[in-house]
TORNURO-367070 format. One record per atom (N, C-alpha, C): z, x, y. Coordinates in steps of 0.02 Angstrom, whole numbers, plus 32768, in hexadecimal, padded with zeros to 4 digits. Each point is the difference from the previous one (the first is absolute). Example, Ala and Ser with C-alpha at 12.3 -4.5 7.8 and 13.67 -1.06 7.14 Angstrom:
% residues 2
818682947EE4 80007FD3803B 8000802D803C 7FDC7FEE8035 8003802A803B 80257FD98037 
***
This chain:
% residues 348
2F23B91E6C88 801B7FCA7FD8 7FE37FBD8018 7FEC7FD57FD1 7FE87FBF8012 80377FD98026 7FEC7FDF8036 80307FDC802A 8021802D8033 7FED80408002 801780338030 8046801A7FF0 802E7FD37FED 804580157FF4 801D7FDA7FC4 803E80107FEE 801D7FE27FC3 80127FB68009 80067FE8803E 800A7FB9800C 7FBE7FDA8003 7FC880247FFD 7FBC7FE47FFD 7FF07FD4803E 80128018803B 7FF37FD9803D 7FB9800B801C 7FDC80307FE5 7FBC80108019 80008010804A 8036801E8018 800380168046 7FFF804B8003 7FCF801B8027 7FFA8048800B 8012800E8049 8031802B800A 801D800B8042 7FD5802F802A 7FC77FE78015 7FD28027802A 7FD67FCE8026 7FD4801A802B 7FD17FD58023 7FBD80228005 7FCD7FD8800E 7FBD801A8006 7FDD7FDD8039 7FD780248025 7FE17FE3803C 7FB57FFB7FF7 7FE67FC27FFB 7FB87FF77FFA 7FDD800D8043 7FBE800A7FFE 7FD57FF87FC6 8007803A7FCF 7FF47FF17FC0 800180337FCD 7FB880137FEE 7FFA803A7FE2 7FBF80177FE8 800780197FB9 7FCA7FFA7FD9 8002801B7FBD 8002804C8003 8032801C7FDE 800980498000 7FDD80207FC4 80097FE17FC6 7FDD80177FC4 80007FC87FCC 7FD780087FCD 80017FD57FC6 7FFC802A7FC1 801E7FE67FCB 800680267FC1 7FEB7FD47FC6 7FD4801A7FD6 7FE87FDC7FC5 802B80137FC4 80277FD07FE7 802C800E7FC8 7FDC7FF77FBD 7FC47FE48001 7FD87FF67FC3 80247FD47FCD 802C7FD58018 80257FD17FD5 80227FCD802D 80137FC77FE2 80217FCC8026 804B800B8007 801F7FD48027 80488006800E 80237FBE7FED 804180057FF3 80277FC47FF5 800E7FDF8044 80227FC87FFF 80107FDC803E 803680258028 8022802F7FE0 803680248022 7FE4803A802A 80288016802F 7FE98034802D 800980467FE2 7FDE8030801E 800B80467FF0 803F80188023 800F80417FFC 803A801D8021 7FEB803F8026 8025800F8035 7FF3803C8027 80418026800A 7FFD80427FF5 8039802B800B 7FE780468013 801E801C8034 7FF080458015 7FB58009800A 7FE07FD18021 7FB980018012 7FD27FFC7FC4 801A7FE97FC7 7FD77FF87FC4 7FFF7FB67FEC 7FC47FE67FF6 7FF77FBC7FE6 7FFF80027FB4 802E7FDC7FE1 80037FFB7FB7 7FDF7FBE7FED 7FC780057FDE 7FD47FC67FF6 7FF77FF27FB6 80237FCF7FE4 7FF77FEF7FB9 7FC57FD07FF6 7FDD80067FC8 7FC67FD67FF3 80057FDC7FBD 7FD67FCD7FF8 7FFF7FDB7FC2 7FDB80257FC9 7FE280398010 7FE3802B7FCE 8034802F7FE2 803C7FFE801B 8036802A7FE6 800680438021 7FE28007803B 800380408024 802F7FFB803C 80208037800F 80278006803E 7FDE8035802B 7FE67FEA803A 7FDF802C802F 803280168036 7FFF803F8011 8026801A8039 7FCE80138036 80077FE0803B 7FCE80078035 802380178040 7FE280318021 801A80198040 7FF67FCA8036 80357FE9801E 7FFC7FCA8030 7FDC80158040 7FFF8041800E 7FE38018803F 7FB480097FFD 7FE480047FC3 7FB780087FFC 7FDE7FD77FCA 80277FDD7FD7 7FE37FD67FCC 7FE580267FC5 801280407FF9 7FE880287FC9 80307FFD7FC4 7FE380007FC5 80287FFE7FC3 802480427FF6 80417FFC7FF3 8028803B7FF1 8003800B7FB4 800C7FC97FDC 800580057FB7 7FF57FBA7FE2 7FF67FFF7FBE 7FF77FC17FDC 801B80097FBA 80277FCE7FE8 801C80047FBD 7FF17FC07FDA 7FE880077FC3 7FF07FC67FD6 803A7FF17FD2 80107FBE7FFA 80367FEA7FD4 7FE47FD27FCA 802C7FE77FD5 7FEB7FDF7FC2 7FE47FBA8009 800C7FE18039 7FE87FBC8009 7FFF7FED804A 7FE87FC38010 7FFD7FEA8045 804580008021 80038019803D 803F7FFF8026 80037FBD8023 80247FD27FE3 7FFC7FB98013 802D7FEE803B 80348028800B 802C7FF38039 7FF880368035 802F8001802E 800280378030 8023803B7FDF 801280328028 8023803A7FE5 8040800A8028 802E80277FE4 803D80138022 8003804C8004 800C801A803C 80028048800C 80478017800A 8010803A7FE3 8042801E8009 7FF7804C8002 7FFF801B803C 7FF38048800A 7FBE80137FDE 800380297FCD 7FC380187FDF 7FF17FDC7FBF 801C7FC47FF9 7FF47FD87FC4 7FE67FBC8013 7FD47FE57FD5 7FE47FBE800C 800A7FD67FC1 80137FC1800B 800A7FD27FC8 7FCA7FCA8003 7FDF7FF37FC8 7FC87FD27FFD 800C7FCB7FCB 7FE67FC3800C 80067FC97FD1 7FBC7FEF7FE2 80017FE67FC2 7FC27FF27FDB 80057FBC7FDD 7FC97FDB7FFF 7FFC7FC47FD6 7FDE80137FBF 802580277FD9 7FE480217FC5 80347FF97FC9 7FEA7FED7FC4 802F7FF77FC9 801C80427FE7 7FDF80378010 801680427FE8 803080238030 7FFB7FF08040 802B80208032 800C7FCF8039 803F7FFE8016 80137FD28036 800C80258042 802380377FFB 80198023803B 7FFE804B7FF3 7FEB80268031 7FFA80487FF7 801680248040 802580367FF7 8014802B8037 7FDB80427FF9 7FDD80138035 7FD5803B7FFE 801680338035 800680407FEB 80128036802D 7FC1801C8021 7FFC7FF78041 7FC280128024 7FF3804B8002 80348027800F 7FF680488005 7FF480207FBC 80277FEC7FCF 7FF8801C7FBC 7FC17FE47FDE 7FE97FC68017 7FC47FE27FE2 800B7FE87FB9 803B7FE27FF3 800D7FE97FBD 802D7FC28001 7FFE7FDD7FC8 802A7FC47FF8 804980157FF8 802C7FDE8024 8048800B7FF8 801C7FD37FCA 7FEE7FC18002 80137FD07FCC 7FD47FC28005 80007FD97FC9 7FE17FBE8002 80297FCF7FD8 7FF47FC0800C 80257FCB7FDE 7FD07FCA7FEA 80127FE07FC9 7FDC7FC67FE7 80307FC58000 7FFC7FD58034 802E7FC88007 7FDB7FBE800B 7FBF7FFF7FF5 7FD97FC4800C 7FCF800B8039 7FCC7FD88002 7FCC80088033 801B7FEF8045 7FE980258032 80187FF88045 7FC47FF7802E 80027FCB8028 7FCD7FF58034 80217FF58044 80388023800A 80247FFC803F 800D8046801A 801C8004803C 800D80408020 804780187FF1 8009803E7FEB 8043801A7FF3 802880068040 80417FFA7FF9 802E80078039 802E803C7FF3 80028030802E 802B803A7FF8 80377FFE8034 803E80037FE8 803A7FFF802D 803980277FE0 801880338022 803980297FE8 7FF4801A7FBA 7FC4801C7FF4 7FEE801F7FC0 7FFD7FCD7FC7 7FFC7FC08011 7FF67FCD7FCD 7FBE7FDD800D 7FDB7FF57FC9 7FC17FDC8003 800A7FBA7FE6 7FE57FCF8023 80037FBB7FE9 7FB97FE57FF7 7FF37FE27FC6 7FBE7FE47FF3 80087FBC7FDD 7FD27FD3800F 7FFC7FC07FDC 7FC180017FD5 80027FDD7FC8 7FCC80067FCD 7FDE7FBD7FF1 7FCA80047FDA 7FD97FC47FEF 80227FD37FCD 803980147FE6 80287FD27FD8 803D7FE78027 7FFF800B8042 80327FE3802C 804180278007 8004803B7FE2 803D80278002 8004802C803F 803D80128011 800D80308036 8025803B7FE3 7FE8803D8010 801F803D7FE7 8019802C8038 803A801F7FF5 801980368029 7FFB80407FD8 7FE08033801C 7FF1803D7FDC 8019803D8027 8021802D7FDD 8014803F801F 7FC18029800E 7FF2800B8040 7FC280208013 7FFC80487FE9 803880237FFE 800080477FEC 7FF980097FB5 801F7FD37FD9 800180087FB7 7FCD7FD57FDC 7FE97FCB8021 7FD07FD37FDF 801F7FD57FCB 80407FEF8008 80227FD47FD0 80137FBF8022 80057FCB7FD8 80107FBE801B 804B7FFB800D 80127FEF803E 80467FF38010 80167FBC7FE8 7FD77FCE800E 800B7FBC7FE9 7FC07FD88004 7FFE7FC77FDD 7FC87FD28006 801B7FB98004 7FDA7FD68023 80127FBA8008 7FC77FD57FE7 80107FCC7FD8 7FCE7FD37FE6 80127FB88013 7FD27FDB801F 800C7FB9800D 80087FDA7FBE 80257FC98003 800E7FD97FC3 7FC77FCE7FF4 7FC6801A7FF0 7FC67FD57FF0 7FF080067FB6 7FF67FC67FDF 7FEE80017FBA 7FBD80237FF6 7FD17FF2802D 7FC080238000 7FFE802B803F 7FFB80427FF9 8002802C803C 7FC97FEF8031 80128000803F 7FD17FF58037 7FF680428025 7FC3800F8015 7FF480418021 801C80038046 8009803C8018 8013800C8046 7FC880288021 7FE67FE48037 7FD18024802B 801F800E8044 80427FF98003 80278008803D 802680437FFD 7FF2802C802E 802180428000 80487FFA8019 802E80267FE5 80467FFB8014 800D801D8045 80347FE48020 801980188041 804C80077FFA 801E802A8029 8048800A7FFC 801E80108044 80427FF48005 80268018803A 803680317FEA 7FFC80167FC1 8031802F7FE5 803A7FDE7FDD 80047FBE8004 80347FDA7FDE 7FE57FCF7FCE 7FC67FE48011 7FE07FCF7FD4 7FB580107FFE 7FE27FF37FC6 7FB780087FF7 7FE27FBB7FF6 7FCB7FF18025 7FE17FBE7FFD 7FB780047FEB 7FEB7FD07FD8 7FB97FFB7FEC 7FF27FB97FEA 7FC07FED8003 7FEB7FBE7FEA 7FDE80027FBD 7FF77FC47FE4 7FE37FFB7FBD 7FD47FC27FFC 7FD47FFF7FCF 7FD47FC67FF7 80257FC37FE6 803F80067FEF 80287FC57FEE 80187FDA803D 7FEE8018803D 80127FDD803D 80418015801F 802380307FE2 804180158019 7FFA80428027 802980058034 800F8041801F 804380167FE3 8002803D7FE4 803D80197FE0 80218035802C 80427FFA8006 802980328022 802D80217FCD 7FF680427FF7 802180257FCB 802A8038801E 803B800B7FE4 802C80358019 7FDF80447FFB 800280268037 7FDF80418003 801A80307FCC 80417FFF7FF4 802080337FD5 7FFE7FEF7FB5 80087FC07FEF 80087FF07FB9 7FCB7FD07FE4 7FD57FE5802B 7FCB7FD47FE8 80157FBA7FED 803D7FED8014 80187FBC7FF2 7FE47FCF8033 7FF17FC37FE9 7FE57FCD802C 80367FE98032 7FEF80028040 802D7FE68034 7FF17FB7800E 7FC07FF18009 7FEA7FBB8009 7FB57FFC7FF6 7FE77FC37FF9 7FB87FF57FFD 7FF07FC28029 7FC58002801E 7FEB7FC9802C 7FBF7FE37FE6 7FFF7FBD7FF6 7FC77FDF7FE1 7FCF7FE68034 7FC080117FF6 7FC97FE08026 7FD97FD47FCF 7FCC7FE18018 7FDB7FD07FD6 7FC1801D7FE0 7FF680418006 7FC680207FE2 800C804B7FFC 7FCF80257FE8 800780487FF7 800C80248042 802780357FFD 800A802C803A 7FD980407FF3 7FC980088025 7FD6803C7FFA 801180348035 801C7FEA8038 800B802D8038 803E802B7FF5 800280378024 803A802D8000 80317FE98036 80417FFA7FF0 80307FEC8033 800D80378033 80157FEA803B 8014802E8036 80487FF18014 80278034800E 80467FF88012 800B80128048 80247FD68024 8012800D8045 80487FEA800A 802D8030800A 80477FF38008 801B7FD67FC6 80147FC2800B 80207FD97FCB 7FD47FC97FE4 7FBE800A8004 7FD27FCE7FE5 7FC680217FDD 7FE07FDA7FD3 7FC480187FDE 7FC97FCD800D 7FC38019800A 7FC77FD78013 7FC8800A7FCE 7FDF7FC87FEC 7FCA80057FCF 7FD97FBF7FFE 7FC480037FE6 7FD67FC57FF7 7FF87FF07FB7 7FEE7FC27FF2 7FF47FE87FBC 7FBC7FDF7FFD 7FE47FFD7FC4 7FC07FDD7FF8 80097FB48004 803E7FE8800A 800A7FB9800E 7FEF7FEE8048 7FEC80328028 7FEC7FF48045 803680098033 803D800E7FE9 80388009802E 80118049800B 8016800F803D 801C80418010 804B7FF68009 8029802A7FDF 80487FF57FFC 802880368023 80377FEB801D 8035802D8017 803F7FEE7FD9 801C80307FDB 80397FF47FD5 803880308012 803D7FE68000 803A802A8010 800980367FCB 8008803D8015 800180387FD2 804080017FD5 80367FE8801C 804080027FDC 80077FC57FCF 7FF07FC48017 800C7FC47FD8 7FC47FE87FD8 7FC480128016 7FC47FE67FE0 7FEF7FB98015 80207FE88035 7FF37FBD801A 7FC680008032 7FDB7FC98000 7FC87FFA802E 80187FFA8048 7FE28029802D 800D7FFA8048 7FCB7FD38020 7FC1800E7FF1 7FC97FD68017 7FC2800D7FD7 7FD07FD28005 7FBF800B7FE2 7FCA7FE3802D 7FC5801E7FFC 7FC77FEA8029 7FC67FF47FD1 7FE37FC48004 7FC87FEF7FD4 7FBE8014801F 7FDA80297FDB 7FBE80178018 7FC77FD57FE6 800F7FD27FD2 7FCE7FD27FE4 7FC980257FDA 800F803B7FE9 7FD380267FD3 802A80347FDC 7FEC80167FC5 802780327FDB 800880408027 803980217FF8 800D80418020 800380367FC9 7FD1802D8002 7FFD80377FD1 801480438020 7FF980038042 800880408023 8047800C8017 8010803F800B 80408013801C 7FFE7FFC804C 803880058020 80087FF48047 801780408024 7FFD7FFE8042 801B8035802A 80377FE2802B 80358027800B 803B7FE88024 8011802D803B 80107FE18039 802280228037 80467FE18005 802680138033 80427FE38008 7FFD7FB68013 7FC87FEA801C 7FFC7FBC801A 7FCA7FD57FE0 7FCE80207FE1 7FC67FDA7FE8 7FEA80157FBA 7FDC7FD37FE0 7FE2800B7FBE 7FB57FF58006 7FDA802C7FE0 7FB77FFB8002 7FE77FF87FB8 7FDB7FC97FF4 7FEB7FEF7FBC 7FB57FF37FFE 7FDD801F7FCF 7FBA7FF07FF2 7FFD7FC47FD1 7FD67FCF800F 7FFB7FC57FD6 7FBD7FFD7FDC 7FFC7FD77FCC 7FC37FFB7FD8 7FC77FDC8024 80107FDD8036 7FCB7FDD8025 7FE88028803D 800E80428001 7FE2802B8032 802680098040 80407FEB8001 80288006803D 803380397FF9 800D80228037 803C80288009 802F7FD6802A 803C7FF37FE6 802F7FD48024 803F80278012 80197FF1803C 803E801D8018 80367FCB8001 8039800D7FE0 80387FD27FFD 803D801E8021 802A7FD5801D 804280168018 802B80107FC4 8020803A8001 802580177FC6 80407FD87FF3 801B7FE18034 803E7FDA7FFA 7FF57FB77FEA 7FC87FE48014 7FF57FB97FF4 7FC47FF07FD3 7FD1802F7FFA 7FC37FF37FDB 7FCC7FDA8028 800D7FF4803F 7FD07FDC802A 7FC3802B800E 7FC57FE07FFD 7FC28024800E 7FFB8010804A 7FF180408010 7FF980168046 7FB680018014 7FD7801D7FD5 7FB88001800B 7FDC800C7FBE 7FBF7FF58001 7FD780107FC6 7FBD801B8016 7FE6802E7FD8 7FBE801F800E 7FD37FF27FC4 7FC57FE6800E 7FD17FF07FCA 7FCF80397FF7 7FFF801E7FC5 7FD5803A7FF2 7FBC7FEC7FE5 7FFA7FC47FE6 7FBF7FEA7FE7 7FF580087FB6 802B80257FDE 7FFC80087FB8 804380197FE6 8004800B7FBF 803E80197FE3 801580428020 804280098006 801C803C801D 8019802F7FCA 800D803E8013 801880337FD1 80467FEE7FE6 801780267FCF 803D7FEF7FDB 803C7FF6802D 800880288033 80387FF7802E 7FEF801E8044 801C7FE48036 7FF4801D8042 802B803E800B 7FEB802A802E 8026803B8015 80197FF58047 80408006800A 801E7FF68042 80128044801E 7FEA800C803E 8014803B8025 80207FE98041 8012802E802C 80267FEE803C 7FDA7FD0802E 7FBF80098005 7FDB7FD98032 7FCB7FD17FE3 7FF480027FBE 7FCE7FD37FE3 80147FEE7FB9 7FE07FCB7FE7 7FFF7FF37FB8 7FB8800A7FEA 7FF880247FC9 7FBE80167FE9 7FF17FDE7FBD 7FC47FE27FFB 7FEC7FE07FC2 7FB880127FEF 7FF480077FBF 7FBC80087FE8 7FE87FBE7FE3 7FBF7FFA7FF6 7FE47FBF7FEE 7FC780077FCE 7FF67FCB7FD8 7FC980007FD1 7FBC7FFC8023 7FFF7FEF8040 7FC180018025 7FEF8046801B 802580327FE8 7FF58047800C 801980188045 80277FD68022 801A80138041 804980157FFC 80128031802A 80458012800C 80127FE78046 803A7FDE8006 80137FE1803F 8042801C801A 8004800D8041 803F800D8023 80117FC38029 803A7FE27FF2 80147FC0801E 803E800B802C 7FFF7FE1803B 803A8004802D 803C7FDE7FE1 803A80218001 803B7FE77FDF 801A7FBF801E 7FFC7FF98041 801F7FC78023 7FD27FC38003 7FBF800C8007 7FD27FC8800C 7FD37FEF7FC5 7FF6802F7FD2 7FD17FF67FCA 7FB880098014 7FF5801C803B 7FBB800C8018 7FE2803E7FDF 7FC07FFD7FF3 7FDC80397FE5 7FF780358036 8015803E7FF1 7FFB80378030 7FC6802F7FEE 7FF6800C7FC0 7FCC802F7FEB 7FEC7FF07FB8 7FC1800B7FF0 7FEA7FF77FBB 7FC880317FF0 7FF6800B7FC0 7FCB802E7FE9 7FEA7FE87FBB 7FBF7FFF7FF5 7FE57FEB7FC0 7FEC803D7FD7 801B80047FC3 7FF080367FD2 7FCC7FE67FCE 7FF180297FCD 7FCB7FEE7FD1 80187FE27FBE 80407FED7FFE 801A7FE17FC4 80397FD18011 800F7FD37FD2 80387FD2800A 804280257FFE 802E7FEB802A 804180218005 80337FD57FDB 801280157FC4 80307FDC7FD7 804580218001 800280418006 803F80267FFE 80217FFF8045 8041800B8001 80258001803F 7FEF803E8028 7FF37FF98042 7FF6803C802A 804080278008 7FFA8040800E 803B802A800B 7FF5802D803D 80378019801B 7FFC802E8039 8029803E7FF4 7FEB80368021 8028803E8002 7FF3801E8045 803580088026 7FF980168046 7FCE7FD38024 7FC9801B8019 7FCE7FD88024 7FC37FEF7FD5 8005800A7FBF 7FC77FF47FD3 80097FBE7FDB 7FCC7FD87FFF 7FFF7FC17FDB 7FD180087FC5 80197FF17FC4 7FDA80087FC2 7FF07FBC7FE3 7FC17FF67FEF 7FE87FC07FE3 7FD9800F7FC1 80117FDE7FC9 7FDE80087FC0 7FD57FC27FF3 7FC4800A7FE7 7FD27FC87FF5 7FE97FFC7FB8 7FE37FC57FEE 7FEB7FF77FBB 7FBD80207FF0 7FE380248030 7FC480287FF0 801280497FF3 8041800A7FEE 801980417FEA 800780338039 80017FE7803E 8002802B803A 80417FF88026 801B80388019 803A8000802B 7FEA80128047 80177FDA8030 7FF0800E8047 803F80168025 7FF88031802A 80368016802C 7FEC7FF48048 802B7FDF8026 7FF57FF38047 803580238029 7FEE8011803D 802F801D8030 7FEF7FE68046 802E8004802F 7FF07FEB8045 7FC58029801C 7FD37FDD8022 7FC68021801C 801480348034 7FE0803A7FFE 800D8037802F 8046801E7FF7 80207FF27FC9 8042801D7FF1 7FF680367FCB 800A803E8013 7FF780377FD0 803980027FCE 7FF080077FC0 803480017FCC 802980408002 
***
């Protein structure tokens, strides 16, 4: 799942010890969206903009299977046992649930074009659409539980994937609002206004929600009341999502910095300059924060100091978010190649 979990904190509860070495690379023969792939039971589920879903063995980089769908898979995917749910920016199909073992479609829906990552929680799927709506869908039946529409005379798109804590669902919109919607009935609880479009996906930590806006500010908002707790001005638009620990926030900025903020105050702790645009969101693990870069480098950064610990240059720009499974680090590039790294001299 994009963001690692349903609160979208981008935190993976594992660690990795550098130096790393390239274990394998895989040619998908198609490009990828900005969202990450998914891994389950040692299988990499890799959606492409050509409309294919590749299943790759994580231990050797060999293709297990490949399935073609009706259009580009524009978001990430959601996995549930032997079923996978995919989103499309296609006027003919929005969302599809596919049975992996049976090799057939379970259901599909046409609810508007989607360029965000689906959220799966308690057998409910949540998606935001290019006309700004939020949908709750019964994952087993493929029927709409409820939908929420912002009160805009002219619909504004949403490029912000939903996040939840099981009580409220949050997402941003190009109208500049972050919306908090009741998990069960889709009623608006509150909305928070920024001064420009919200492209990033919100992250939830305890009683607060964290997100950036293209107005250049990063916000911390009270989850219950919708009131501002603090904001930090980055002096450049924020398009990317963030990673959260209990104490710190890690944000990629448009001017090439990875910045660490105190989660309680928003005060800057350190910053790391990558030299060019960074990938869609950082990945946080126990001992490092990991970022990919448009300069084709993958970086492992010390959590406390912001110092560079390890880097590796691949053959394509890294736009998608890196992911991990056990001791394997997966990086997707814009030259249609997936790279797998593992600790050097560590047998899989």
